[in-house]
N, C-alpha and C positions, 0 to 999 in steps of 0.2 A: 716667757717674757710678758705676754699680754695679761696673763692671769695675775701676776704680781702688780701690774699697773691697775687693773680693774679692782683688785682687793685693797688698793691704797697702800700696799707694802713697798712700792717703789715709784719713783717718778721716771718718765721716759728718758730724761737727761741723765739719769743715774745708771741706766742699763747699757752695757757695752754691746755693740753689734755682734751678732753671731752669723756665721755662714753655714749653709747646709753641709752635712758630712757626706751625703750622697746626692748626686744630681743625676737625673734621668732626662735625656734629650729624646723627645718624641716628635717626629715630623710627619705631618699629613701630606703625603706626596701630591695628591690631587689639589689640595688647597694651595700648596706652594707653587705648583705649576700654573694654576689659574692667576696667581699674583706675579707671574714672571720670574719666580725664583727657580734657578736651575739647581737640582739636587746633585751634589758632587759625590763621586764614588768614595772619596776619603771619609765621608760622613758615615758610611756603612759600619765602620769600626766603633763609632761612638754613639750612634743613634739607633732608636727603635722606630720602625716605620709603621704607620697605620694607613689603611686605604679608605 
């Protein structure tokens, strides 16, 4: 998308929004806990954790 705009091949208003095909959820447990966010067990199935 950005390449077409930068090359002058398209205007931003002409380009349809696209959504990512693959989304990866990464949670920093230490940062989350410092901010008062409780890491829920059900997130284990969809998230990758970093320490």
